C-alpha positions as CSV (number, residue, x, y, z in Angstrom):
1,X,67.5,74.3,102.0
2,X,68.9,72.6,99.0
3,X,65.7,71.8,97.0
4,X,62.3,73.7,96.5
5,X,59.6,72.0,98.2
6,X,57.2,70.1,95.6
7,X,54.4,72.2,94.1
8,X,56.3,75.4,95.2
9,X,57.5,78.1,92.7
10,X,61.3,78.5,92.5
11,X,62.5,81.9,94.3
12,X,62.6,85.0,92.0
13,X,66.3,85.5,92.9
14,X,68.9,83.7,94.4
15,X,71.4,86.0,96.2
16,X,74.9,84.7,97.0
17,X,77.0,86.8,99.4
18,X,80.7,86.6,99.8
19,X,82.1,86.5,103.2
20,X,85.3,88.3,103.4
21,X,85.2,92.1,102.3
22,X,81.4,91.9,102.2
23,X,80.3,90.5,105.6
24,X,83.4,91.8,107.1
25,X,85.9,94.7,106.2
26,X,88.2,94.4,103.2
27,X,91.0,92.0,103.1
28,X,93.4,95.1,103.1
29,X,92.0,96.5,106.3
30,X,92.1,93.3,108.1
31,X,95.8,92.8,106.9
32,X,96.9,96.2,108.0
33,X,95.5,95.6,111.4
34,X,97.2,92.3,111.7
35,X,100.5,93.7,110.8
36,X,100.2,96.6,113.0
37,X,99.3,94.5,116.0
38,X,102.1,92.0,115.1
39,X,104.7,95.0,114.5
40,X,105.3,93.9,111.0
41,X,106.0,95.9,107.8
42,X,103.0,95.3,105.6
43,X,104.8,95.8,102.3
44,X,107.6,93.1,103.4
45,X,104.7,90.8,104.4
46,X,102.8,91.3,101.2
47,X,106.0,90.7,98.9
48,X,106.7,87.5,101.1
49,X,103.2,86.2,100.5
50,X,103.6,87.1,96.7
51,X,106.5,85.1,96.5
52,X,105.0,82.0,98.1
53,X,101.7,82.3,96.2
54,X,103.5,82.4,92.9
55,X,105.2,78.9,93.8
56,X,101.6,77.5,93.5
57,X,101.0,79.0,90.1
58,X,98.8,81.7,90.8
59,X,98.5,85.4,91.8
60,X,95.5,85.0,94.3
61,X,97.0,84.9,97.6
62,X,94.3,82.8,99.1
63,X,94.1,80.2,96.6
64,X,96.8,77.9,98.2
65,X,95.1,77.7,101.5
66,X,91.4,77.9,100.6
67,X,91.3,75.3,97.9
68,X,93.5,74.1,99.6
69,X,96.7,73.3,97.8
70,X,98.7,73.3,101.0
71,X,98.0,73.4,104.7
72,X,97.7,76.8,106.3
73,X,100.7,75.6,108.5
74,X,102.9,74.8,105.7
75,X,102.0,77.9,103.8
76,X,102.8,80.0,106.9
77,X,106.3,78.3,107.4
78,X,107.1,78.9,103.8
79,X,106.2,82.7,104.1
80,X,108.1,82.8,107.5
81,X,111.2,81.3,105.6
82,X,111.0,84.0,102.8
83,X,110.5,86.9,105.5
84,X,113.5,85.6,107.4
85,X,115.8,85.1,104.6
86,X,114.9,88.1,102.3
87,X,113.8,90.6,104.9
88,X,115.4,89.6,108.2
89,X,112.1,89.4,109.9
90,X,111.0,86.5,112.2
91,X,107.5,85.4,111.8
92,X,106.6,82.0,113.0
93,X,102.8,81.0,113.0
94,X,100.9,77.8,112.6
95,X,97.7,79.6,112.0
96,X,96.5,83.0,111.5
97,X,93.0,82.4,112.4
98,X,93.0,83.6,116.1
99,X,94.8,86.9,115.1
100,X,92.9,87.4,111.8
101,X,89.5,87.0,113.3
102,X,90.2,88.7,116.6
103,X,88.1,91.8,116.9
104,X,87.2,91.5,113.1
105,X,84.0,93.5,112.7
106,X,80.6,92.0,111.2
107,X,78.9,94.2,108.7
108,X,75.5,94.3,110.5
109,X,74.3,96.6,107.8
110,X,74.7,93.9,105.2
111,X,73.3,91.3,107.4
112,X,70.1,93.3,107.8
113,X,70.0,93.7,103.9
114,X,70.3,89.9,103.3
115,X,67.5,89.4,106.1
116,X,65.5,91.8,104.0
117,X,65.9,89.8,100.8
118,X,65.3,86.5,102.5
119,X,62.1,87.8,104.2
120,X,60.6,88.9,100.7
121,X,61.2,85.3,99.5
122,X,64.6,85.3,97.9
123,X,67.1,82.4,98.4
124,X,70.1,83.7,100.2
125,X,73.2,81.9,100.3
126,X,77.0,82.4,101.4
127,X,79.4,81.6,98.7
128,X,83.1,81.9,100.0
129,X,86.7,81.0,99.3
130,X,87.4,79.7,102.9
131,X,90.5,78.3,104.6
132,X,89.6,75.2,106.5
133,X,91.1,76.1,109.7
134,X,89.1,79.3,109.7
135,X,85.7,77.6,109.6
136,X,84.8,77.9,113.2
137,X,85.9,81.4,113.4
138,X,83.7,83.0,110.8
139,X,80.7,81.2,112.4
140,X,81.4,83.2,115.6
141,X,80.8,86.2,113.6
142,X,77.9,85.2,111.5
143,X,75.4,82.5,112.7
144,X,74.3,81.0,109.4
145,X,71.0,79.6,110.9
146,X,68.2,81.7,109.9
147,X,70.3,83.9,107.6
148,X,71.3,81.5,104.8
149,X,69.5,78.7,103.0
150,X,72.8,77.4,101.9
151,X,76.7,77.9,102.8
152,X,79.0,76.9,100.0
153,X,82.8,76.8,101.0
154,X,85.6,76.3,98.7
155,X,87.4,73.7,100.8
156,X,84.4,71.6,101.3
157,X,83.0,71.4,97.6
158,X,86.1,71.4,95.7
159,X,85.5,74.5,93.8
160,X,86.4,78.1,94.3
161,X,85.2,81.6,92.8
162,X,85.5,82.5,90.1
163,X,85.6,79.1,88.5
164,X,82.5,78.1,86.5
165,X,82.2,74.8,88.8
166,X,81.5,77.0,91.7
167,X,78.8,78.8,90.1
168,X,77.2,75.9,88.5
169,X,77.0,74.1,91.9
170,X,75.7,77.1,93.5
171,X,72.9,77.4,91.0
172,X,71.9,74.0,91.5
173,X,71.7,74.2,95.4
174,X,69.4,77.3,95.0
175,X,67.3,75.4,92.5
176,X,67.1,78.2,90.0
177,X,68.5,78.8,86.6
178,X,71.8,80.9,86.3
179,X,70.0,83.9,85.2
180,X,68.3,84.2,88.3
181,X,71.5,84.0,90.5
182,X,73.2,87.0,91.8
183,X,76.7,87.2,93.4
184,X,77.5,90.2,95.7
185,X,81.3,90.1,96.0
186,X,84.0,92.7,96.7
187,X,86.4,91.3,94.0
188,X,85.9,92.2,90.5
189,X,87.4,89.0,89.0
190,X,84.7,86.9,91.1
191,X,82.1,89.1,89.7
192,X,83.3,88.7,86.1
193,X,83.4,84.9,86.8
194,X,79.8,85.0,87.9
195,X,78.7,87.0,84.8
196,X,80.5,84.3,82.5
197,X,78.5,81.8,84.1
198,X,75.3,83.6,83.2
199,X,74.7,85.2,86.5
200,X,74.2,88.9,87.6
201,X,76.7,90.3,89.8
202,X,76.9,93.2,92.4
203,X,80.4,94.5,93.1
204,X,80.2,95.4,96.8
205,X,81.5,98.6,98.0
206,X,78.9,99.3,100.8
207,X,75.5,98.0,102.1
208,X,73.3,100.8,100.9
209,X,74.4,100.7,97.3
210,X,74.6,96.9,97.1
211,X,71.0,96.8,98.6
212,X,69.7,99.1,96.3
213,X,71.0,97.1,93.3
214,X,69.5,93.9,94.7
215,X,66.2,95.6,95.0
216,X,66.4,96.6,91.5
217,X,67.2,93.3,90.4
218,X,64.3,92.0,92.4
219,X,61.9,94.4,90.9
220,X,63.0,93.4,87.3
221,X,62.7,89.6,88.1
222,X,59.2,90.2,88.9
């Protein structure tokens, strides 16, 4: 759904949920599991990733590949080069998607909370900084049909959180003013970006507390 039907009132709230760290465990949890399965030192991998990330003028480790500024294959090659030259570790991958998503758990409690919001009349969307090569993998975990009114992914729309353009586009897609939009995200800087755009934000820690905050916002919007 991208526009409200003629003659119908806009939803009281547009709830936009992040994917990684909200509908899944936190990034740190998934990284730890990946490194353990591959027999890698997590701190060494983190340092190599930070080195490569800095080459693209950012400290956000996902920005180079979810915008994307570089292909995932090239990004992994650069990380592999740093690991080999600076840490004496061999890691040669063309994609992390299979290993990253293999066994990754869906937060079913949060899915249920989102369904509750949609059933009561809220617009519910997914707003994610997503890597192009990971697109089909997240869809194995979460079927967007029947759960989301819209899915906005960074690599498709040319914006990423926390840029103002991402929030402007999301509000337009929901058909509501910024003050009726809510971002649920596990990263404080994304929540801050949403609030700077005139949105409400819920910093996600668990389904129950985030759901309670949404319930309170729904009541206040009435």
